[in-house]
All heavy atoms as an XYZ file, in Angstrom:
971
protein
N     -61.321    138.572    100.462
C     -60.683    138.433    101.767
C     -61.777    138.339    102.832
O     -62.725    139.112    102.842
C     -59.791    139.659    102.023
C     -59.011    139.568    103.296
S     -57.902    140.962    103.606
C     -56.682    140.714    102.346
N     -61.626    137.389    103.740
C     -62.615    137.149    104.788
C     -62.610    138.291    105.802
O     -61.610    138.994    105.974
C     -62.330    135.824    105.479
N     -63.744    138.454    106.480
C     -63.889    139.510    107.484
C     -62.837    139.388    108.585
O     -62.254    140.383    109.023
C     -65.294    139.453    108.077
C     -65.561    140.511    109.109
C     -66.947    140.390    109.694
C     -67.113    141.395    110.816
N     -68.327    141.196    111.567
N     -62.588    138.146    109.047
C     -61.591    137.917    110.097
C     -60.205    138.362    109.652
O     -59.449    138.947    110.425
C     -61.548    136.437    110.497
C     -62.790    135.995    111.271
O     -63.539    136.880    111.723
O     -62.984    134.778    111.417
N     -59.857    138.070    108.396
C     -58.554    138.459    107.870
C     -58.432    139.980    107.796
O     -57.384    140.539    108.115
C     -58.319    137.840    106.491
C     -58.088    136.346    106.525
C     -57.942    135.748    105.134
O     -58.134    136.475    104.129
O     -57.642    134.550    105.047
N     -59.504    140.643    107.373
C     -59.497    142.115    107.297
C     -59.310    142.724    108.687
O     -58.557    143.674    108.859
C     -60.797    142.627    106.672
C     -60.872    142.462    105.190
C     -62.158    143.055    104.644
C     -62.265    142.828    103.160
N     -63.513    143.364    102.600
N     -60.009    142.165    109.673
C     -59.889    142.664    111.039
C     -58.469    142.480    111.569
O     -57.912    143.368    112.219
C     -60.891    141.963    111.965
C     -62.322    142.410    111.760
C     -63.307    141.652    112.637
O     -62.880    140.909    113.553
O     -64.516    141.812    112.402
N     -57.877    141.324    111.279
C     -56.511    141.051    111.720
C     -55.537    142.018    111.058
O     -54.683    142.601    111.731
C     -56.113    139.603    111.410
C     -54.676    139.222    111.756
C     -54.395    139.423    113.249
C     -54.387    137.793    111.333
N     -55.649    142.210    109.745
C     -54.767    143.138    109.039
C     -54.939    144.561    109.564
O     -53.964    145.302    109.721
C     -55.020    143.085    107.528
C     -54.507    141.836    106.826
C     -54.906    141.853    105.355
C     -53.005    141.711    106.965
N     -56.156    144.942    109.861
C     -56.431    146.268    110.416
C     -55.773    146.421    111.787
O     -55.168    147.463    112.092
C     -57.940    146.485    110.516
O     -58.226    147.696    111.152
N     -55.866    145.394    112.590
C     -55.258    145.435    113.926
C     -53.738    145.503    113.826
O     -53.085    146.247    114.556
C     -55.689    144.213    114.738
C     -55.319    144.296    116.193
C     -56.048    143.258    117.013
C     -55.817    143.517    118.481
N     -56.537    142.616    119.332
N     -53.166    144.727    112.906
C     -51.719    144.744    112.709
C     -51.254    146.125    112.229
O     -50.242    146.647    112.709
C     -51.310    143.644    111.718
C     -51.504    142.240    112.272
S     -51.363    140.921    111.027
C     -49.606    140.870    110.795
N     -52.008    146.712    111.302
C     -51.665    148.050    110.807
C     -51.754    149.072    111.932
O     -50.901    149.954    112.054
C     -52.588    148.433    109.652
N     -52.763    148.937    112.775
C     -52.933    149.843    113.904
C     -51.765    149.731    114.883
O     -51.276    150.740    115.399
C     -54.256    149.534    114.608
O     -54.424    150.332    115.741
N     -51.320    148.509    115.117
C     -50.173    148.300    115.999
C     -48.924    148.977    115.427
O     -48.180    149.638    116.146
C     -49.903    146.807    116.209
C     -50.861    146.071    117.144
C     -50.697    144.554    117.017
C     -50.653    146.512    118.583
N     -48.706    148.819    114.127
C     -47.545    149.438    113.483
C     -47.631    150.966    113.564
O     -46.638    151.642    113.848
C     -47.431    148.984    112.027
C     -47.018    147.521    111.827
C     -47.175    147.113    110.373
C     -45.592    147.291    112.310
N     -48.820    151.510    113.334
C     -49.006    152.969    113.406
C     -48.745    153.501    114.809
O     -48.306    154.636    114.977
C     -50.423    153.353    112.968
C     -50.650    153.224    111.483
C     -52.090    153.574    111.136
C     -52.388    153.291    109.686
N     -53.811    153.492    109.364
N     -49.013    152.664    115.819
C     -48.833    153.114    117.207
C     -47.381    152.956    117.667
O     -47.069    153.229    118.822
C     -49.775    152.355    118.140
O     -49.363    151.009    118.262
N     -46.514    152.488    116.769
C     -45.096    152.375    117.116
C     -44.634    150.984    117.478
O     -43.478    150.795    117.849
N     -45.521    149.999    117.364
C     -45.130    148.616    117.646
C     -44.233    148.106    116.515
O     -44.270    148.621    115.399
C     -46.361    147.731    117.787
N     -43.448    147.093    116.827
C     -42.552    146.486    115.851
C     -42.991    145.056    115.582
O     -43.211    144.289    116.524
C     -41.106    146.462    116.404
O     -40.724    147.774    116.782
C     -40.135    145.922    115.375
N     -43.121    144.712    114.298
C     -43.458    143.337    113.957
C     -42.179    142.506    114.069
O     -41.141    142.875    113.522
C     -44.038    143.215    112.544
C     -44.489    141.823    112.236
S     -45.464    141.534    110.713
C     -45.104    142.875    109.662
N     -42.261    141.403    114.796
C     -41.105    140.542    115.019
C     -41.060    139.419    113.986
O     -42.057    139.151    113.305
C     -41.157    139.959    116.436
C     -41.223    140.972    117.577
C     -41.362    140.256    118.914
C     -39.985    141.862    117.572
N     -39.925    138.755    113.914
C     -39.789    137.630    112.989
C     -40.179    136.307    113.654
O     -39.852    135.246    113.158
C     -38.364    137.553    112.437
C     -37.327    137.309    113.525
O     -37.681    137.360    114.721
O     -36.158    137.076    113.177
N     -40.913    136.406    114.759
C     -41.388    135.226    115.481
C     -42.905    135.128    115.343
O     -43.579    136.151    115.299
C     -41.025    135.319    116.962
C     -39.546    135.260    117.216
S     -39.205    135.527    118.961
C     -38.505    137.146    118.886
N     -43.387    133.905    115.292
C     -44.818    133.667    115.118
C     -45.466    133.210    116.422
O     -44.824    132.549    117.239
C     -45.055    132.589    114.052
C     -44.494    132.921    112.708
S     -45.428    134.260    111.986
C     -44.924    134.123    110.309
N     -46.725    133.532    116.564
C     -47.518    133.026    117.693
C     -47.625    131.512    117.522
O     -48.033    131.040    116.448
C     -48.903    133.666    117.692
S     -50.018    132.976    118.938
N     -47.274    130.739    118.554
C     -47.353    129.281    118.419
C     -48.780    128.770    118.242
O     -48.984    127.695    117.693
C     -46.743    128.761    119.722
C     -46.735    129.906    120.661
C     -46.770    131.158    119.852
N     -49.755    129.571    118.646
C     -51.156    129.162    118.534
C     -51.764    129.588    117.199
O     -52.366    128.783    116.497
C     -51.986    129.783    119.681
O     -51.382    129.446    120.920
C     -53.419    129.292    119.651
N     -51.581    130.883    116.858
C     -52.262    131.464    115.696
C     -51.438    131.457    114.418
O     -51.972    131.673    113.338
C     -52.653    132.902    116.002
S     -53.660    133.080    117.470
N     -50.130    131.299    114.562
C     -49.217    131.320    113.412
C     -49.222    132.655    112.683
O     -49.106    132.711    111.462
C     -49.536    130.179    112.424
C     -49.625    128.803    113.051
C     -48.324    128.364    113.659
C     -48.429    126.940    114.163
N     -47.875    126.726    115.463
N     -49.395    133.750    113.438
C     -49.274    135.098    112.879
C     -48.094    135.785    113.561
O     -47.705    135.413    114.672
C     -50.570    135.934    113.047
C     -51.730    135.288    112.326
C     -50.911    136.143    114.500
N     -47.512    136.801    112.913
C     -46.351    137.470    113.514
C     -46.684    138.115    114.855
O     -47.772    138.652    115.058
C     -45.982    138.546    112.486
C     -46.596    138.102    111.216
C     -47.828    137.339    111.596
N     -45.702    138.042    115.764
C     -45.827    138.703    117.061
C     -45.379    140.153    116.922
O     -44.585    140.486    116.041
C     -44.964    137.997    118.108
C     -45.347    136.561    118.435
C     -44.339    135.952    119.406
C     -46.748    136.490    119.008
N     -45.890    141.012    117.801
C     -45.548    142.427    117.786
C     -44.989    142.840    119.142
O     -45.514    142.433    120.178
C     -46.786    143.280    117.482
C     -47.186    143.258    116.035
C     -47.827    142.158    115.479
C     -46.919    144.342    115.220
C     -48.183    142.135    114.149
C     -47.271    144.332    113.890
C     -47.910    143.230    113.350
N     -43.945    143.656    119.086
C     -43.374    144.212    120.311
C     -43.896    145.631    120.449
O     -43.658    146.488    119.591
C     -41.849    144.207    120.259
C     -41.213    144.655    121.557
C     -39.701    144.482    121.508
C     -39.089    144.783    122.869
N     -37.646    144.527    122.853
N     -44.613    145.887    121.539
C     -45.186    147.205    121.792
C     -44.117    148.152    122.312
O     -43.043    147.723    122.741
C     -46.328    147.093    122.809
C     -47.428    146.072    122.490
C     -48.459    146.063    123.607
C     -48.072    146.367    121.150
N     -44.413    149.446    122.302
C     -43.469    150.429    122.835
C     -43.123    150.152    124.286
O     -42.026    150.446    124.743
C     -44.055    151.844    122.720
C     -43.992    152.435    121.346
C     -44.510    153.861    121.384
C     -44.260    154.576    120.095
N     -44.732    155.961    120.144
N     -44.054    149.572    125.025
C     -43.843    149.248    126.445
C     -42.872    148.086    126.634
O     -42.445    147.809    127.750
C     -45.175    148.894    127.100
O     -45.691    147.691    126.546
N     -42.554    147.390    125.537
C     -41.673    146.241    125.615
C     -42.420    144.912    125.635
O     -41.824    143.856    125.488
N     -43.730    144.969    125.830
C     -44.529    143.743    125.830
C     -44.590    143.169    124.425
O     -44.611    143.908    123.443
C     -45.955    144.029    126.297
C     -46.095    144.370    127.753
C     -47.548    144.579    128.125
O     -48.082    145.643    127.782
O     -48.126    143.673    128.741
N     -44.646    141.838    124.346
C     -44.770    141.146    123.069
C     -46.148    140.486    123.046
O     -46.501    139.747    123.973
C     -43.651    140.096    122.888
C     -43.843    139.328    121.594
C     -42.284    140.776    122.919
N     -46.929    140.793    121.998
C     -48.302    140.295    121.931
C     -48.606    139.702    120.564
O     -47.978    140.044    119.566
C     -49.331    141.416    122.221
C     -49.190    141.971    123.612
C     -49.260    142.515    121.192
N     -49.608    138.835    120.566
C     -50.163    138.305    119.325
C     -51.361    139.171    118.963
O     -52.275    139.331    119.782
C     -50.602    136.858    119.509
S     -51.511    136.209    118.083
N     -51.385    139.742    117.758
C     -52.507    140.596    117.391
C     -53.809    139.832    117.187
O     -54.882    140.421    117.239
C     -52.053    141.236    116.076
C     -51.064    140.287    115.511
C     -50.394    139.644    116.697
N     -53.724    138.526    116.989
C     -54.937    137.748    116.731
C     -55.597    137.270    118.022
O     -56.763    137.535    118.264
C     -54.617    136.557    115.827
C     -55.847    135.792    115.395
C     -55.523    134.768    114.334
C     -56.781    134.053    113.869
N     -56.477    133.040    112.855
N     -54.826    136.577    118.886
C     -55.432    136.005    120.095
C     -55.210    136.868    121.335
O     -55.814    136.629    122.373
C     -54.914    134.593    120.349
S     -53.164    134.497    120.800
N     -54.297    137.857    121.237
C     -54.058    138.749    122.361
C     -53.135    138.191    123.426
O     -52.858    138.851    124.423
N     -52.647    136.970    123.213
C     -51.753    136.360    124.206
C     -50.470    137.164    124.293
O     -49.963    137.678    123.311
C     -51.454    134.924    123.803
C     -50.682    134.162    124.845
C     -50.568    132.675    124.501
O     -51.238    132.167    123.627
N     -49.711    131.990    125.218
N     -49.942    137.277    125.505
C     -48.696    137.999    125.749
C     -47.563    136.994    125.906
O     -47.764    135.909    126.441
C     -48.823    138.871    126.984
C     -49.944    139.900    126.835
C     -49.798    141.049    127.791
N     -50.840    142.034    127.714
C     -51.052    142.888    126.723
N     -50.298    142.861    125.669
N     -52.017    143.777    126.776
N     -46.383    137.393    125.441
C     -45.220    136.511    125.483
C     -44.040    137.229    126.106
O     -43.956    138.455    126.061
C     -44.823    136.069    124.061
C     -45.867    135.227    123.391
C     -46.891    135.812    122.659
C     -45.837    133.846    123.498
C     -47.863    135.044    122.043
C     -46.801    133.071    122.887
C     -47.818    133.665    122.158
N     -43.135    136.443    126.655
C     -41.865    136.958    127.148
C     -40.790    136.262    126.321
O     -40.721    135.030    126.297
C     -41.665    136.659    128.655
C     -40.303    137.137    129.114
C     -42.769    137.313    129.474
N     -39.986    137.052    125.630
C     -38.923    136.509    124.801
C     -37.651    136.457    125.643
O     -37.231    137.466    126.200
C     -38.686    137.379    123.546
C     -39.999    137.641    122.787
C     -37.636    136.747    122.645
C     -40.703    136.413    122.281
N     -37.060    135.285    125.736
C     -35.839    135.113    126.526
C     -34.721    134.604    125.616
O     -34.976    133.967    124.602
C     -36.045    134.148    127.715
C     -37.028    134.720    128.712
C     -36.511    132.789    127.246
N     -33.485    134.888    126.037
C     -32.351    134.501    125.196
C     -31.532    133.352    125.776
O     -30.605    132.878    125.140
C     -31.454    135.712    124.962
O     -31.009    136.234    126.192
N     -31.875    132.911    126.994
C     -31.111    131.813    127.588
C     -31.986    131.058    128.583
O     -33.025    131.553    129.023
C     -29.871    132.348    128.307
O     -30.260    133.093    129.450
N     -31.548    129.869    128.944
C     -32.270    129.074    129.945
C     -32.280    129.786    131.294
O     -33.266    129.751    132.025
C     -31.628    127.694    130.105
C     -31.856    126.802    128.894
O     -32.757    127.111    128.083
O     -31.140    125.790    128.759
N     -31.170    130.459    131.595
C     -31.064    131.192    132.868
C     -32.087    132.334    132.913
O     -32.767    132.529    133.918
C     -29.651    131.748    133.019
C     -29.418    132.464    134.336
C     -27.991    133.000    134.445
O     -27.061    132.323    133.989
O     -27.850    134.105    134.981
N     -32.198    133.051    131.813
C     -33.168    134.148    131.757
C     -34.595    133.611    131.841
O     -35.453    134.185    132.503
C     -32.981    134.948    130.470
C     -33.830    136.197    130.414
C     -33.624    137.003    129.134
O     -32.810    136.616    128.285
O     -34.301    138.040    129.011
N     -34.846    132.475    131.216
C     -36.166    131.858    131.285
C     -36.510    131.488    132.725
O     -37.629    131.729    133.190
C     -36.213    130.608    130.404
C     -37.565    129.910    130.431
C     -37.615    128.655    129.576
O     -36.600    128.296    128.951
O     -38.686    128.036    129.546
N     -35.544    130.962    133.455
C     -35.765    130.615    134.859
C     -36.092    131.852    135.686
O     -36.983    131.815    136.536
C     -34.534    129.923    135.444
O     -34.350    128.676    134.848
N     -35.364    132.940    135.430
C     -35.623    134.185    136.175
C     -37.019    134.715    135.872
O     -37.746    135.142    136.776
C     -34.577    135.247    135.820
C     -33.300    135.127    136.590
C     -32.465    136.396    136.515
N     -32.154    136.814    135.162
C     -31.057    136.471    134.483
N     -30.159    135.695    135.036
N     -30.869    136.910    133.256
N     -37.409    134.684    134.603
C     -38.733    135.181    134.216
C     -39.830    134.335    134.850
O     -40.802    134.857    135.388
C     -38.873    135.222    132.676
C     -40.310    135.453    132.256
C     -37.965    136.301    132.091
N     -39.665    133.018    134.820
C     -40.666    132.134    135.425
C     -40.773    132.378    136.932
O     -41.869    132.438    137.479
C     -40.321    130.666    135.156
C     -40.626    130.218    133.752
C     -40.282    128.748    133.563
C     -40.603    128.273    132.172
N     -40.220    126.865    131.970
N     -39.619    132.521    137.593
C     -39.628    132.778    139.036
C     -40.335    134.094    139.334
O     -41.128    134.184    140.273
C     -38.200    132.802    139.576
N     -40.063    135.115    138.527
C     -40.705    136.414    138.728
C     -42.223    136.304    138.554
O     -42.979    136.876    139.331
C     -40.128    137.443    137.747
C     -40.627    138.838    138.045
O     -40.368    139.340    139.159
O     -41.284    139.437    137.163
N     -42.655    135.533    137.565
C     -44.091    135.365    137.332
C     -44.752    134.624    138.497
O     -45.845    134.993    138.936
C     -44.321    134.634    136.007
C     -43.959    135.482    134.800
S     -43.909    134.595    133.226
C     -45.531    133.903    133.114
N     -44.082    133.606    139.018
C     -44.634    132.848    140.152
C     -44.727    133.731    141.389
O     -45.751    133.748    142.084
C     -43.778    131.587    140.433
C     -44.142    130.961    141.772
C     -43.939    130.580    139.316
N     -43.664    134.488    141.653
C     -43.670    135.367    142.825
C     -44.713    136.469    142.685
O     -45.375    136.840    143.658
C     -42.277    135.957    143.052
C     -41.231    134.950    143.533
C     -39.838    135.563    143.509
C     -41.564    134.435    144.929
N     -44.888    136.972    141.484
C     -45.920    137.982    141.246
C     -47.312    137.402    141.519
O     -48.152    138.054    142.142
C     -45.819    138.488    139.803
O     -46.795    139.456    139.547
N     -47.554    136.185    141.067
C     -48.841    135.520    141.336
C     -49.037    135.289    142.828
O     -50.150    135.443    143.345
C     -48.910    134.180    140.604
O     -48.912    134.369    139.220
N     -47.968    134.930    143.515
C     -48.030    134.736    144.963
C     -48.431    136.032    145.660
O     -49.291    136.040    146.540
C     -46.681    134.238    145.482
C     -46.553    134.049    146.995
C     -47.492    132.961    147.484
C     -45.109    133.725    147.354
N     -47.807    137.137    145.252
C     -48.143    138.443    145.835
C     -49.608    138.787    145.595
O     -50.297    139.255    146.508
C     -47.264    139.538    145.230
C     -45.848    139.518    145.716
C     -45.011    140.607    145.049
O     -45.546    141.701    144.773
O     -43.817    140.346    144.800
N     -50.086    138.557    144.387
C     -51.486    138.853    144.069
C     -52.432    138.035    144.933
O     -53.438    138.546    145.433
C     -51.765    138.599    142.586
C     -51.108    139.599    141.666
C     -51.282    139.233    140.199
O     -51.916    138.244    139.845
N     -50.699    140.047    139.331
N     -52.109    136.755    145.128
C     -52.948    135.899    145.971
C     -52.941    136.387    147.414
O     -53.993    136.415    148.077
C     -52.461    134.450    145.893
N     -51.774    136.797    147.908
C     -51.679    137.304    149.282
C     -52.497    138.582    149.442
O     -53.201    138.763    150.444
C     -50.219    137.538    149.665
N     -52.428    139.473    148.458
C     -53.209    140.714    148.519
C     -54.706    140.404    148.518
O     -55.482    141.016    149.269
C     -52.826    141.659    147.356
C     -53.814    142.806    147.224
C     -51.407    142.188    147.547
N     -55.129    139.436    147.712
C     -56.544    139.051    147.692
C     -56.987    138.508    149.051
O     -58.085    138.815    149.526
C     -56.804    138.018    146.597
C     -56.736    138.590    145.200
C     -56.840    137.517    144.124
O     -56.756    136.323    144.384
N     -57.007    137.963    142.887
N     -56.123    137.712    149.680
C     -56.457    137.177    151.009
C     -56.538    138.301    152.039
O     -57.423    138.302    152.897
C     -55.427    136.130    151.455
C     -55.502    134.844    150.691
C     -56.807    134.141    150.967
C     -56.844    132.801    150.256
N     -58.138    132.135    150.411
N     -55.613    139.252    151.967
C     -55.657    140.401    152.881
C     -56.973    141.150    152.699
O     -57.639    141.508    153.673
C     -54.447    141.332    152.662
C     -53.171    140.661    153.179
C     -54.657    142.685    153.338
C     -51.891    141.383    152.813
N     -57.354    141.354    151.456
C     -58.609    142.051    151.163
C     -59.801    141.295    151.747
O     -60.734    141.904    152.289
C     -58.772    142.229    149.652
C     -59.910    143.158    149.300
O     -60.105    144.178    149.943
N     -60.663    142.797    148.289
N     -59.746    139.971    151.690
C     -60.870    139.183    152.216
C     -60.925    139.202    153.744
O     -61.944    138.858    154.336
C     -60.793    137.734    151.715
O     -59.737    137.042    152.341
N     -59.826    139.611    154.395
C     -59.798    139.665    155.865
C     -60.240    141.023    156.419
O     -60.392    141.169    157.634
C     -58.396    139.332    156.375
C     -57.972    137.879    156.207
C     -56.498    137.715    156.568
C     -58.842    136.964    157.050
N     -60.443    141.996    155.558
C     -60.824    143.335    156.026
C     -62.171    143.304    156.754
O     -62.298    143.828    157.860
C     -60.829    144.350    154.871
C     -59.404    144.566    154.380
C     -61.483    145.666    155.298
C     -59.301    145.406    153.118
N     -63.151    142.685    156.152
C     -64.489    142.642    156.764
C     -64.470    141.863    158.080
O     -64.950    142.374    159.095
C     -65.512    142.042    155.792
C     -66.931    142.007    156.368
S     -67.586    143.642    156.803
C     -67.993    144.251    155.206
N     -63.907    140.651    158.115
C     -63.859    139.942    159.404
C     -63.094    140.726    160.478
O     -63.462    140.686    161.649
C     -63.132    138.632    159.076
C     -63.336    138.438    157.614
C     -63.424    139.804    157.017
N     -62.059    141.448    160.078
C     -61.301    142.249    161.038
C     -62.181    143.343    161.631
O     -62.182    143.566    162.844
C     -60.073    142.866    160.362
C     -59.198    143.751    161.243
C     -58.557    142.929    162.356
C     -58.132    144.434    160.405
N     -62.961    143.993    160.797
C     -63.781    145.100    161.290
C     -64.999    144.629    162.087
O     -65.544    145.387    162.882
C     -64.236    145.995    160.126
O     -65.068    145.274    159.243
N     -65.398    143.380    161.893
C     -66.585    142.890    162.611
C     -66.250    141.925    163.752
O     -67.161    141.478    164.440
C     -67.549    142.182    161.633
O     -66.875    141.090    161.018
C     -68.077    143.147    160.589
N     -64.977    141.618    163.920
C     -64.617    140.669    164.983
C     -64.962    141.273    166.346
O     -64.811    142.465    166.572
C     -63.140    140.294    164.909
O     -62.344    141.430    165.114
N     -65.408    140.408    167.231
C     -65.876    140.886    168.531
C     -65.059    140.364    169.697
O     -65.234    140.829    170.821
C     -67.357    140.512    168.707
C     -68.244    141.200    167.679
C     -69.715    140.867    167.878
O     -70.061    140.189    168.865
O     -70.507    141.287    167.024
N     -64.203    139.415    169.445
C     -63.418    138.866    170.553
C     -61.932    139.080    170.304
O     -61.483    139.216    169.166
C     -63.676    137.355    170.740
O     -63.161    136.657    169.608
C     -65.166    137.061    170.909
N     -61.197    139.072    171.383
C     -59.739    139.214    171.282
C     -59.142    138.045    170.501
O     -58.200    138.221    169.734
C     -59.137    139.298    172.692
C     -57.654    139.450    172.673
C     -57.069    140.664    172.330
C     -56.830    138.370    172.975
C     -55.693    140.799    172.303
C     -55.453    138.501    172.941
C     -54.876    139.720    172.604
N     -59.709    136.850    170.690
C     -59.213    135.668    169.991
C     -59.372    135.813    168.480
O     -58.468    135.462    167.722
C     -59.939    134.402    170.482
C     -59.561    133.966    171.881
C     -60.237    134.813    172.981
O     -61.285    135.456    172.723
O     -59.693    134.839    174.096
N     -60.522    136.327    168.052
C     -60.742    136.544    166.607
C     -59.747    137.566    166.064
O     -59.162    137.365    165.003
C     -62.171    137.046    166.350
C     -63.242    136.004    166.521
C     -64.635    136.600    166.353
O     -64.811    137.828    166.530
O     -65.560    135.835    166.046
N     -59.569    138.667    166.809
C     -58.614    139.692    166.375
C     -57.200    139.134    166.287
O     -56.458    139.422    165.342
C     -58.635    140.879    167.348
C     -59.805    141.834    167.248
C     -59.762    142.849    168.375
C     -59.796    142.538    165.901
N     -56.826    138.325    167.254
C     -55.492    137.733    167.268
C     -55.298    136.810    166.070
O     -54.264    136.859    165.395
C     -55.260    136.962    168.581
O     -55.440    137.855    169.679
C     -53.883    136.354    168.635
N     -56.282    135.992    165.791
C     -56.186    135.050    164.672
C     -56.083    135.797    163.338
O     -55.237    135.479    162.505
C     -57.411    134.130    164.678
C     -57.343    133.023    163.661
C     -58.539    132.080    163.749
O     -59.117    131.934    164.852
O     -58.878    131.502    162.712
N     -56.915    136.796    163.167
C     -56.882    137.583    161.929
C     -55.566    138.356    161.839
O     -54.948    138.430    160.772
C     -58.100    138.531    161.855
C     -59.392    137.716    161.724
C     -57.961    139.500    160.678
C     -60.663    138.522    161.923
N     -55.134    138.906    162.961
C     -53.871    139.649    162.981
C     -52.691    138.774    162.588
O     -51.822    139.203    161.817
N     -52.656    137.563    163.092
C     -51.562    136.633    162.728
C     -51.587    136.320    161.232
O     -50.540    136.270    160.583
C     -51.676    135.345    163.536
C     -51.220    135.495    164.959
C     -51.189    134.160    165.665
N     -50.838    134.345    167.064
C     -51.416    133.736    168.075
N     -52.379    132.871    167.872
N     -51.030    133.971    169.300
N     -52.791    136.109    160.715
C     -52.923    135.826    159.281
C     -52.442    137.025    158.459
O     -51.713    136.863    157.470
C     -54.370    135.483    158.937
N     -52.824    138.228    158.874
C     -52.407    139.435    158.161
C     -50.887    139.606    158.195
O     -50.265    139.920    157.171
C     -53.093    140.674    158.745
C     -54.586    140.814    158.444
C     -55.191    141.927    159.285
C     -54.812    141.061    156.972
N     -50.299    139.396    159.350
C     -48.834    139.518    159.473
C     -48.145    138.507    158.563
O     -47.194    138.841    157.851
C     -48.401    139.353    160.944
C     -48.824    140.587    161.745
C     -46.892    139.126    161.045
C     -48.686    140.431    163.248
N     -48.623    137.289    158.552
C     -48.032    136.255    157.694
C     -48.140    136.647    156.220
O     -47.167    136.533    155.466
C     -48.720    134.898    157.933
O     -48.552    134.534    159.307
C     -48.155    133.823    157.031
N     -49.309    137.109    155.814
C     -49.506    137.503    154.414
C     -48.628    138.699    154.035
O     -48.046    138.734    152.944
C     -50.982    137.814    154.156
C     -51.914    136.604    154.222
C     -53.366    137.044    154.309
C     -51.683    135.685    153.021
N     -48.510    139.663    154.944
C     -47.652    140.815    154.674
C     -46.181    140.396    154.569
O     -45.429    140.923    153.747
C     -47.838    141.884    155.748
C     -49.191    142.608    155.702
C     -49.390    143.436    156.965
C     -49.303    143.468    154.455
N     -45.781    139.429    155.386
C     -44.406    138.916    155.304
C     -44.173    138.196    153.979
O     -43.096    138.315    153.387
C     -44.113    137.984    156.482
C     -43.967    138.707    157.798
C     -43.863    137.756    158.992
O     -44.335    136.624    158.946
N     -43.241    138.239    160.054
N     -45.165    137.466    153.505
C     -45.061    136.790    152.214
C     -44.828    137.818    151.113
O     -43.944    137.661    150.266
C     -46.330    135.950    151.925
C     -46.408    135.544    150.459
C     -46.382    134.734    152.823
N     -45.611    138.899    151.138
C     -45.466    139.952    150.122
C     -44.091    140.597    150.224
O     -43.400    140.788    149.215
C     -46.586    141.006    150.276
C     -47.942    140.391    149.925
C     -46.300    142.225    149.406
C     -49.129    141.248    150.290
N     -43.673    140.918    151.434
C     -42.378    141.567    151.636
C     -41.229    140.679    151.145
O     -40.340    141.138    150.425
C     -42.179    141.905    153.114
C     -40.869    142.601    153.403
C     -40.675    142.881    154.882
O     -41.239    142.189    155.728
N     -39.895    143.897    155.192
N     -41.243    139.427    151.505
C     -40.184    138.514    151.082
C     -40.185    138.314    149.564
O     -39.129    138.285    148.927
C     -40.319    137.163    151.789
C     -39.956    137.158    153.268
C     -40.356    135.831    153.912
C     -38.474    137.418    153.445
N     -41.359    138.201    149.002
C     -41.457    138.046    147.556
C     -40.861    139.247    146.843
O     -40.086    139.105    145.890
C     -42.924    137.868    147.154
O     -43.045    137.859    145.753
N     -41.166    140.428    147.320
C     -40.629    141.649    146.696
C     -39.123    141.753    146.888
O     -38.412    142.209    146.006
C     -41.351    142.877    147.231
C     -42.775    142.925    146.721
C     -43.523    144.141    147.142
N     -44.856    144.114    146.549
C     -45.838    144.906    146.884
N     -45.656    145.814    147.828
N     -47.011    144.817    146.301
N     -38.633    141.316    148.041
C     -37.182    141.324    148.274
C     -36.485    140.371    147.304
O     -35.458    140.714    146.706
C     -36.860    140.927    149.711
C     -37.145    141.997    150.727
C     -36.939    141.504    152.161
O     -36.683    140.332    152.407
N     -37.069    142.421    153.115
N     -37.043    139.193    147.138
C     -36.453    138.208    146.225
C     -36.488    138.736    144.795
O     -35.487    138.658    144.075
C     -37.186    136.854    146.333
C     -36.932    136.231    147.695
C     -36.762    135.914    145.202
C     -37.844    135.053    148.013
N     -37.621    139.268    144.387
C     -37.734    139.794    143.020
C     -36.764    140.945    142.803
O     -36.125    141.040    141.753
C     -39.165    140.231    142.744
C     -40.112    139.037    142.628
C     -41.553    139.441    142.556
N     -41.807    140.132    141.302
C     -42.846    140.935    141.116
N     -43.696    141.160    142.087
N     -43.043    141.527    139.970
N     -36.601    141.803    143.799
C     -35.667    142.923    143.687
C     -34.235    142.442    143.597
O     -33.445    142.946    142.802
N     -33.907    141.434    144.386
C     -32.545    140.875    144.357
C     -32.262    140.214    143.018
O     -31.174    140.354    142.463
C     -32.362    139.870    145.490
N     -33.258    139.499    142.470
C     -33.053    138.839    141.183
C     -32.912    139.848    140.053
O     -32.145    139.647    139.138
C     -34.196    137.862    140.907
C     -34.134    136.653    141.804
C     -34.901    135.465    141.286
O     -35.507    135.559    140.204
O     -34.884    134.425    141.962
N     -33.654    140.946    140.134
C     -33.516    141.981    139.104
C     -32.124    142.606    139.163
O     -31.518    142.886    138.150
C     -34.596    143.053    139.262
C     -35.946    142.599    138.794
C     -36.997    143.653    138.949
C     -38.351    143.101    138.555
N     -39.431    143.991    138.852
N     -31.613    142.785    140.379
C     -30.267    143.338    140.547
C     -29.223    142.413    139.958
O     -28.295    142.844    139.292
N     -29.388    141.113    140.168
C     -28.446    140.124    139.623
C     -28.533    140.119    138.100
O     -27.522    140.078    137.395
C     -28.734    138.712    140.191
C     -27.975    137.650    139.434
C     -28.407    138.671    141.667
N     -29.752    140.193    137.570
C     -29.927    140.179    136.110
C     -29.310    141.412    135.476
O     -28.705    141.338    134.412
C     -31.424    140.086    135.763
N     -29.449    142.572    136.128
C     -28.893    143.803    135.571
C     -27.366    143.788    135.620
O     -26.718    144.311    134.719
C     -29.454    145.013    136.332
C     -30.910    145.268    136.008
C     -31.547    146.346    136.871
O     -30.837    146.983    137.658
O     -32.766    146.529    136.746
N     -26.789    143.173    136.653
C     -25.329    143.083    136.726
C     -24.777    142.194    135.617
O     -23.695    142.415    135.125
C     -24.887    142.525    138.090
C     -24.992    143.522    139.204
C     -24.512    142.893    140.514
C     -24.706    143.859    141.659
N     -24.319    143.263    142.928
N     -25.567    141.186    135.242
C     -25.127    140.240    134.212
C     -25.177    140.805    132.806
O     -24.641    140.237    131.881
N     -25.826    141.959    132.634
C     -25.964    142.547    131.287
C     -24.733    143.295    130.889
O     -23.983    143.824    131.578
C     -27.171    143.467    131.237
C     -28.462    142.673    131.256
C     -29.652    143.588    131.136
C     -30.942    142.795    131.141
N     -32.097    143.613    131.063
């Protein structure tokens, strides 16, 4: 048995010992069984890719929307972080105003994204 195969089998055994469940679905890339962790995440033990298992087109749309909104929030937070230094070193009222407007816009983006995600989760839970 090759070293890579031994490492994969060891990792799979470790996942099972930690309470993960081996699924009857295969990783589309590696062609090895996927595992569902106790946290609910589904992972490939070989490549480490994470998957979301959906049961309908509607659920797939909700998951994709949630992922996009989450990425949007992360980008907004990164932009806010990049404005901290210019905010603390700005010397004119105009600079402060410009940075302040950008911060307010970014905070509104985060707030709206979280509201939408919360509303969609509520709709999904009602449908269960």
